[in-house]
Backbone as CSV, one residue per row, in Angstrom:
resi,resn,N_x,N_y,N_z,CA_x,CA_y,CA_z,C_x,C_y,C_z
1,MET,6.098,-6.239,5.620,6.874,-6.609,6.755,7.041,-8.045,6.288
2,PHE,7.962,-8.678,6.942,8.521,-10.002,6.576,8.017,-10.561,7.230
3,ARG,8.527,-12.629,6.462,7.864,-13.365,6.485,7.867,-14.051,8.133
4,ILE,7.201,-13.205,9.227,7.621,-13.692,10.703,6.913,-15.038,10.825
5,LEU,5.452,-14.329,10.383,4.206,-15.565,10.873,4.206,-16.690,10.147
6,SER,4.627,-17.599,10.167,3.529,-18.780,9.793,2.980,-19.478,10.619
7,SER,2.696,-21.047,10.470,1.543,-22.413,10.880,2.512,-22.277,11.839
8,ASN,4.003,-22.493,11.500,4.560,-23.201,12.953,4.965,-22.317,13.908
9,THR,4.021,-20.669,13.657,4.948,-19.717,14.637,3.794,-19.973,16.131
10,SER,4.677,-20.093,17.137,3.711,-20.048,18.606,2.771,-18.957,18.651
11,ARG,1.589,-19.281,19.459,0.407,-18.524,19.564,1.082,-17.297,20.579
12,PRO,1.879,-17.220,21.448,2.304,-16.125,22.055,3.310,-15.039,21.226
13,THR,3.761,-15.899,20.223,4.574,-15.159,19.650,3.751,-14.525,18.482
14,ARG,2.792,-15.001,17.560,1.556,-14.525,16.999,1.136,-13.440,17.240
15,ILE,0.688,-13.245,17.982,0.217,-11.911,19.358,0.793,-10.913,19.879
16,LEU,1.779,-11.215,20.396,3.041,-10.116,19.925,3.006,-9.055,18.472
17,LEU,3.633,-10.113,17.819,3.653,-9.339,16.444,2.425,-8.779,16.082
18,THR,1.093,-9.294,16.256,-0.069,-8.523,15.676,-0.049,-7.460,16.545
19,GLU,0.099,-7.441,17.407,0.026,-5.661,18.606,1.248,-5.493,18.324
20,TYR,2.159,-5.863,18.139,3.072,-4.009,17.595,3.106,-3.898,16.322
21,PHE,2.153,-4.595,15.008,1.942,-4.092,13.834,0.384,-3.078,14.551
22,HIS,-0.705,-3.841,15.334,-1.764,-2.675,15.634,-0.589,-0.928,16.352
23,ILE,-0.019,-1.219,16.983,0.283,-0.036,17.829,1.601,0.356,16.151
24,ARG,2.131,0.006,15.481,3.067,0.919,15.006,2.043,1.659,13.777
25,TRP,0.631,0.500,12.962,-0.289,1.001,12.251,-0.927,2.446,13.378
26,LYS,-1.347,2.064,14.470,-1.991,3.511,14.999,-1.356,5.072,14.929
27,LEU,0.335,4.595,15.824,1.265,6.039,15.138,1.181,6.372,13.815
28,LEU,1.252,5.754,12.969,1.202,6.125,11.388,0.256,6.978,11.081
29,LEU,-1.330,6.639,11.884,-2.289,6.697,11.631,-2.463,8.495,12.101
30,GLU,-1.832,8.392,13.311,-2.258,9.549,14.379,-1.109,10.520,14.080
31,LYS,0.113,10.399,13.766,1.188,10.886,13.462,1.401,11.880,12.363
32,VAL,1.344,10.722,11.286,1.180,11.293,10.090,0.274,11.899,9.088
33,LEU,-0.419,10.449,8.777,-2.035,10.833,7.942,-2.761,11.856,8.570
34,THR,-3.367,12.298,9.954,-4.510,12.410,10.492,-3.958,13.976,10.015
35,PRO,-2.959,14.137,10.241,-2.188,15.732,10.438,-1.714,16.430,8.671
36,PHE,-1.836,15.258,8.079,-1.006,15.187,6.515,-2.991,15.652,5.834
37,LEU,-3.470,14.832,5.736,-4.933,14.444,5.335,-6.024,14.752,5.906
38,LEU,-6.256,15.689,6.917,-7.606,15.972,7.978,-8.169,15.273,7.366
39,PHE,-8.423,13.935,7.672,-9.941,13.151,7.428,-10.727,13.664,8.481
40,LYS,-11.755,13.268,8.109,-12.594,12.935,9.164,-13.119,11.601,10.236
41,HIS,-13.575,10.868,9.334,-13.625,8.903,9.713,-12.564,8.475,9.149
42,PHE,-12.877,6.938,9.619,-11.890,6.243,8.472,-12.532,4.925,9.185
43,TYR,-12.096,4.141,8.519,-12.141,2.371,8.394,-11.525,1.679,7.744
44,CYS,-10.819,0.907,9.138,-9.766,-0.207,8.587,-10.082,-1.569,8.784
45,ARG,-8.759,-1.803,7.700,-9.456,-3.719,8.646,-8.057,-4.708,8.864
46,TYR,-7.737,-4.724,9.336,-6.487,-5.546,9.036,-6.628,-7.247,8.541
47,GLU,-5.782,-8.106,7.865,-5.859,-9.160,6.977,-3.949,-9.830,7.195
48,ARG,-3.793,-10.723,6.944,-2.909,-10.984,7.727,-2.404,-12.360,6.033
49,GLN,-1.369,-12.335,5.013,-1.337,-13.240,4.316,-1.128,-14.587,4.429
50,SER,-1.261,-15.367,3.541,-1.116,-17.113,3.647,0.502,-17.216,4.484
51,ARG,1.617,-16.218,3.797,2.941,-16.424,4.393,3.291,-15.623,5.582
52,GLY,1.846,-14.724,6.336,2.155,-14.510,7.742,1.828,-12.631,7.682
53,SER,2.539,-12.021,6.592,3.025,-11.090,6.297,1.638,-10.044,6.895
54,ALA,1.507,-8.845,7.584,0.305,-8.290,8.069,0.182,-6.601,7.178
55,HIS,-1.246,-6.576,6.755,-1.353,-5.413,6.339,-2.583,-4.733,6.311
56,VAL,-2.492,-3.870,6.126,-4.232,-3.186,6.334,-4.652,-2.015,5.113
57,HIS,-6.236,-2.202,4.625,-7.205,-2.144,4.166,-8.012,-0.272,4.773
58,CYS,-7.639,0.671,4.485,-8.260,1.279,4.940,-9.057,2.586,4.207
59,ILE,-9.918,2.792,4.265,-10.854,3.930,3.816,-10.904,5.475,4.963
60,LEU,-10.184,6.371,3.939,-10.437,7.744,4.889,-11.311,8.469,4.560
61,TRP,-11.920,9.207,4.748,-12.776,10.296,4.056,-12.127,11.549,5.012
62,VAL,-11.787,12.361,3.343,-10.814,13.290,3.739,-11.577,14.607,3.565
63,GLU,-11.804,15.436,4.673,-12.148,17.069,4.667,-11.941,17.899,3.338
64,GLY,-13.165,18.260,2.946,-12.833,19.173,1.783,-12.756,18.323,0.945
65,ALA,-12.775,17.150,0.919,-12.086,16.339,-1.062,-13.478,16.768,-1.525
66,SER,-12.775,16.846,-3.404,-13.591,16.887,-3.890,-14.877,15.251,-4.535
67,HIS,-15.922,15.504,-5.202,-16.550,14.530,-4.961,-17.008,14.018,-6.052
68,MET,-16.733,12.521,-6.233,-16.508,11.886,-7.466,-18.277,11.787,-8.147
69,ASN,-18.180,12.073,-9.412,-19.091,12.361,-9.751,-19.132,10.910,-10.844
70,ILE,-19.337,9.909,-10.723,-19.768,8.341,-11.903,-21.168,8.515,-11.986
71,SER,-21.458,9.310,-12.270,-22.676,9.659,-13.663,-22.446,8.889,-15.405
72,SER,-20.710,9.096,-15.187,-20.737,9.252,-16.845,-19.847,8.441,-17.152
73,ASP,-18.902,7.711,-18.331,-18.474,6.563,-18.413,-17.358,6.841,-18.385
74,GLU,-17.126,8.374,-18.802,-15.528,9.084,-18.351,-15.181,9.426,-17.312
75,SER,-15.861,9.470,-16.450,-15.692,10.239,-14.857,-15.530,8.892,-14.009
76,ARG,-15.646,7.162,-14.545,-15.626,6.366,-14.110,-14.178,5.664,-14.214
77,ASP,-13.744,5.971,-15.342,-12.023,5.493,-15.923,-11.516,5.960,-14.805
78,CYS,-10.401,5.395,-14.293,-9.108,5.684,-13.778,-7.989,5.696,-14.417
79,HIS,-7.481,7.175,-14.200,-6.042,7.614,-15.182,-5.310,7.708,-14.056
80,PHE,-4.364,7.024,-14.220,-3.097,7.292,-13.413,-1.900,7.643,-13.570
């Protein structure tokens, strides 16, 4: 996202931009991610960087996903 919010941005503008970001995230979640990933539950946290750009950290519980086995060192290593 752009550097829209800063310390000198007025409070009503910050509220408006935060609401706009929330609406866009909800639409992406409902219209794109839900039908594509078929997840059952989710947890999301909104954050804003010091320069003002908003972003989301999200955990999705995907239906039918394989279970992660963390009992061995090999399975804990991430290889992309």
